[in-house]
C-alpha positions in Angstrom: -18.5 -43.0 22.1 -21.8 -41.4 21.2 -20.1 -38.6 19.3 -18.1 -41.1 17.2 -21.2 -43.1 16.3 -23.2 -40.0 15.5 -20.5 -38.7 13.2 -21.4 -41.4 10.7 -25.1 -40.8 10.5 -26.7 -38.8 7.7 -30.2 -37.4 8.0 -32.7 -36.0 5.5 -35.4 -33.7 6.8 -38.7 -32.6 5.2 -41.4 -30.3 6.5 -43.6 -27.5 5.1 -42.5 -25.3 7.9 -39.1 -23.6 7.5 -39.0 -23.0 11.3 -39.6 -26.7 12.0 -37.0 -27.8 9.5 -34.4 -25.5 10.9 -35.1 -26.5 14.5 -34.7 -30.2 13.5 -31.5 -29.5 11.6 -30.0 -27.5 14.5 -31.0 -30.2 17.0 -29.4 -32.9 14.9 -26.2 -31.0 14.2 -26.0 -30.0 17.9 -25.4 -33.7 18.6 -23.0 -34.3 15.8 -25.4 -35.7 13.2 -24.9 -34.6 9.6 -28.0 -33.2 7.8 -27.7 -33.8 4.0 -31.1 -32.6 2.9 -33.5 -30.1 4.3 -36.4 -29.0 2.1 -40.2 -28.9 1.8 -42.0 -32.0 0.6 -42.1 -31.4 -3.2 -41.2 -33.2 -6.4 -37.8 -31.6 -6.2 -37.3 -33.0 -2.8 -38.3 -36.5 -3.9 -35.9 -36.4 -6.8 -33.0 -35.3 -4.5 -33.8 -37.9 -1.9 -33.2 -40.6 -4.5 -29.8 -39.3 -5.4 -28.5 -38.3 -1.9 -27.1 -40.9 0.5 -29.0 -40.8 3.7 -29.5 -43.2 6.6 -32.8 -41.8 7.9 -35.6 -39.4 6.8 -37.3 -37.3 9.4 -40.7 -36.1 8.3 -42.4 -33.4 10.4 -46.1 -34.2 10.2 -47.5 -31.1 12.0 -47.5 -28.7 9.0 -48.4 -30.9 6.1 -50.8 -29.3 3.6 -53.3 -30.9 1.4 -51.4 -30.4 -1.8 -48.5 -32.4 -0.4 -50.5 -35.5 0.7 -49.7 -37.2 -2.6 -45.9 -36.8 -2.0 -46.3 -38.1 1.5 -48.1 -41.3 0.2 -45.3 -41.8 -2.3 -42.7 -41.2 0.3 -44.1 -43.9 2.7 -44.6 -46.4 -0.1 -41.4 -45.9 -2.1 -38.8 -44.6 0.2 -35.7 -46.8 0.3 -34.6 -45.5 3.7 -36.4 -45.6 7.0 -38.9 -42.8 7.7 -39.4 -41.3 11.2 -42.6 -39.3 11.5 -42.1 -36.5 14.0 -44.1 -33.5 15.3 -42.1 -30.4 16.3 -45.1 -28.3 17.0 -45.4 -29.7 20.5 -42.2 -27.8 21.5 -43.5 -24.3 20.8 -44.0 -23.6 24.5 -40.2 -23.9 25.1 -40.5 -26.3 28.0 -36.9 -27.7 28.6 -38.1 -30.9 30.2 -40.5 -31.8 27.4 -37.9 -30.7 24.8 -35.2 -33.0 26.4 -37.6 -36.0 26.4 -38.5 -35.3 22.8 -34.8 -35.0 21.9 -33.9 -38.3 23.6 -36.8 -40.2 22.0 -35.8 -39.0 18.5 -32.2 -39.8 19.0 -33.0 -43.3 20.3 -35.2 -44.0 17.3 -32.3 -42.9 15.0 -29.8 -45.1 16.9 -32.1 -48.1 16.7 -33.0 -47.7 13.0 -29.3 -47.2 12.0 -28.1 -50.1 14.2 -26.0 -47.9 16.5 -26.8 -50.1 19.6 -23.8 -49.0 21.6 -24.8 -45.4 21.0 -28.4 -46.1 22.1 -27.2 -47.5 25.4 -25.5 -44.2 26.5 -27.3 -40.9 26.2 -25.6 -39.2 29.1 -23.9 -36.9 26.7 -27.0 -35.8 24.8 -27.0 -32.0 24.2 -30.2 -30.2 24.0 -30.7 -27.5 21.4 -33.4 -25.5 23.1 -35.8 -23.5 21.0 -35.5 -20.5 23.3 -32.0 -20.0 21.8 -33.7 -18.9 18.7 -35.7 -16.4 20.7 -32.6 -15.0 22.3 -31.0 -14.5 18.9 -34.1 -12.7 17.6 -34.2 -10.4 20.6 -30.7 -9.4 19.6 -31.7 -8.5 16.1 -31.1 -4.8 15.3 -33.9 -2.3 15.1 -35.4 -2.2 11.7 -33.5 0.0 9.3 -34.5 -1.4 5.9 -38.2 -1.9 5.6 -40.1 -3.2 2.5 -43.8 -3.3 1.9 -45.1 -6.4 0.1 -48.4 -5.5 -1.5 -50.7 -8.1 -2.9 -54.3 -9.0 -3.8 -55.8 -11.8 -5.8 -53.1 -14.5 -6.2 -51.0 -12.8 -3.6 -50.7 -15.4 -0.9 -49.1 -18.0 -3.2 -46.7 -15.4 -4.6 -45.8 -14.3 -1.0 -45.0 -17.9 0.0 -42.8 -18.3 -3.0 -41.0 -15.1 -2.3 -40.5 -15.5 1.4 -39.3 -19.1 1.0 -36.2 -17.8 -0.9 -35.3 -15.1 1.7 -32.3 -16.1 3.8 -32.6 -15.9 7.6 -29.8 -13.3 7.9 -31.1 -10.7 5.3 -31.1 -7.3 7.1 -34.7 -6.4 6.2 -38.2 -6.2 7.8 -41.2 -6.8 5.6 -44.7 -5.2 6.1 -47.4 -7.2 4.2 -50.5 -5.5 2.9 -52.6 -8.3 1.4 -56.2 -7.7 0.5 -58.3 -10.2 2.4 -61.2 -10.6 4.8 -60.8 -9.6 8.5 -61.0 -13.2 9.7 -58.1 -14.4 7.6 -55.3 -12.1 8.8 -54.1 -14.5 11.5 -54.5 -17.5 9.2 -52.3 -15.7 6.5 -49.6 -15.0 9.2 -49.7 -18.7 10.3 -49.4 -20.0 6.7 -46.6 -17.6 5.8 -44.7 -18.5 8.9 -44.3 -22.0 7.5 -42.3 -20.7 4.5 -39.8 -18.4 6.0 -37.1 -18.3 8.6 -38.3 -14.8 9.5 -40.7 -14.3 12.4 -44.2 -13.7 11.0 -46.7 -11.8 13.2 -49.7 -9.5 13.3 -48.2 -6.8 15.5 -49.8 -5.2 18.5 -49.4 -1.5 19.5 -46.0 -1.0 21.1 -44.2 -3.8 19.3 -40.6 -2.8 18.6 -39.8 -3.6 14.9 -36.6 -5.4 14.2 -35.0 -7.0 11.2 -35.9 -10.6 10.3 -39.6 -9.9 10.9 -42.7 -10.1 8.7 -45.5 -7.8 9.9 -49.0 -8.6 8.5 -51.2 -5.6 8.4 -54.7 -5.9 9.9 -57.7 -5.1 7.7 -59.1 -2.3 9.9 -55.9 -0.5 10.9 -52.7 0.8 9.4 -49.3 0.1 10.8 -47.3 3.2 11.6 -43.8 2.8 12.9 -42.9 5.8 15.2 -39.5 7.5 15.5 -38.3 5.1 18.2 -39.2 2.0 16.1 -42.4 1.0 17.8 -45.7 0.1 16.1 -48.7 2.5 16.4 -52.0 1.2 15.0 -54.0 3.9 13.4 -57.6 3.7 12.3 -58.4 3.8 8.6 -61.2 5.9 6.9 -64.5 4.1 6.7 -64.9 4.8 3.0 -61.6 3.3 2.0 -61.9 1.0 -1.1 -59.4 -1.8 -0.4 -58.4 -3.2 3.0 -55.7 -3.3 4.1 -54.6 -0.3 2.1 -51.4 -0.9 0.1 -51.2 2.8 -0.5 -51.3 3.6 3.2 -48.8 0.9 4.0 -46.2 2.1 1.4 -46.8 5.8 2.3 -46.3 5.2 6.0 -43.1 3.2 5.5 -41.7 5.6 2.9 -42.2 8.6 5.1 -40.6 6.8 8.1 -37.6 5.1 6.3 -37.2 7.2 3.1 -34.4 5.8 0.9 -34.1 2.7 3.1 -37.6 1.6 2.2 -38.9 -0.3 -0.7 -42.1 -1.9 -2.1 -42.8 -5.0 -4.1 -46.2 -5.2 -5.8 -47.4 -8.8 -6.4 -50.4 -10.3 -8.1 -53.7 -8.5 -7.9 -56.6 -7.1 -9.9 -56.8 -3.5 -8.8 -54.6 -0.4 -8.8 -54.0 -0.1 -5.1 -50.4 0.7 -4.5 -49.9 3.3 -7.3 -50.2 6.4 -5.1 -48.0 4.9 -2.4 -45.3 3.9 -5.0 -45.3 7.4 -6.4 -44.5 8.8 -3.0 -41.9 6.1 -2.4 -40.1 6.8 -5.8 -40.0 10.6 -5.1 -38.3 9.9 -1.7 -35.7 7.6 -3.3 -37.0 4.2 -2.3 -37.1 1.1 -4.5 -40.2 0.1 -6.4 -40.3 -3.5 -7.7 -43.1 -5.5 -9.3 -43.9 -9.1 -10.0 -43.8 -9.7 -13.7 -47.1 -10.2 -15.6 -46.4 -13.7 -16.8 -46.1 -15.1 -13.2 -49.1 -13.2 -11.8 -52.5 -14.8 -11.4 -53.8 -11.3 -12.2 -51.3 -8.7 -13.4 -53.5 -5.6 -13.2 -52.0 -4.3 -10.0 -48.3 -4.6 -10.9 -49.0 -3.3 -14.4 -50.8 -0.3 -13.0 -47.8 0.6 -10.9 -45.4 0.1 -13.8 -47.4 2.5 -16.0 -47.3 5.3 -13.5 -44.0 4.8 -11.6 -40.4 4.1 -12.6 -39.9 0.5 -11.7 -36.4 -0.5 -10.5 -36.9 -4.3 -11.1 -39.4 -6.9 -12.0 -39.5 -10.7 -12.0 -41.0 -13.8 -10.6 -41.4 -14.1 -6.8 -38.2 -16.3 -6.7 -36.2 -13.9 -8.9 -37.4 -10.9 -6.8 -36.1 -12.6 -3.7 -32.8 -13.4 -5.2 -32.5 -9.8 -6.4 -33.2 -8.5 -3.0 -30.4 -10.6 -1.5 -28.1 -9.3 -4.2 -29.3 -5.7 -3.6 -28.2 -5.7 0.0 -25.0 -7.7 -0.7 -23.9 -5.1 -3.3 -25.1 -1.8 -1.8 -24.7 -2.3 2.0 
């Protein structure tokens, strides 16, 4: 009976965290509920919500950012469908009992709002999609074979968000990010980027085994070297280095390790860091791409690379992401 009732329910989901949205979608679909919209809270989402038939909107409140408060206010004031405010972040510890209680409460709210009273009375068949399943899947990911360095400076964080948001969860790639920033902001950058991608974003520790579907954020005082067995070694950087983390070091280390299976994308920035690394990469047979000048906050960094190194492709962050998907679809 519950399954028949659930089959007729259509849900829209919004959150600034790709991970949270995907968890919500899998949890709903696991119980037979159709998800008709799953996007970040933007003007684009608002327009789609008006044209798509949905019984309930689930809004994940944990990851809302300041620039989206306006959309949230409009959503609560103008939405023609019921809104359930939810918080998925409480489930990050993977506690089955807490997850089951959360799942039950959410399903009961949906049943009540949509008038499925007979469904609400019988939750004996509730199936729990446990977040640990995601971890199991990630643990089965293959050791990194295709590794790309994403180099950025001023204007980079926004470009990285836009790029990573367009990368599908199954793309067989690992990213190493070298973003110029202060030491205290490395973990914050990783936390922010994790909201925009289905990949796992982390600041790696020594010994971490690098696998596909990961984004490794380079510390400011060390360089990430991936040894022959695929594990991270953290090496000290020279004290007199000009920019930290060094994009040149990051590209050089990945190019030497992965050769023609490596690549680099240079995003917005105001310096020439990355030129020497890209020269090494190009000689080895790796790919060198750059963000186009028009979409950069500061285009000096990508233009410096383009002047010295043959560039295989350039475009906006979104176009770069789509081209990367096409690259692996057509060549692998």
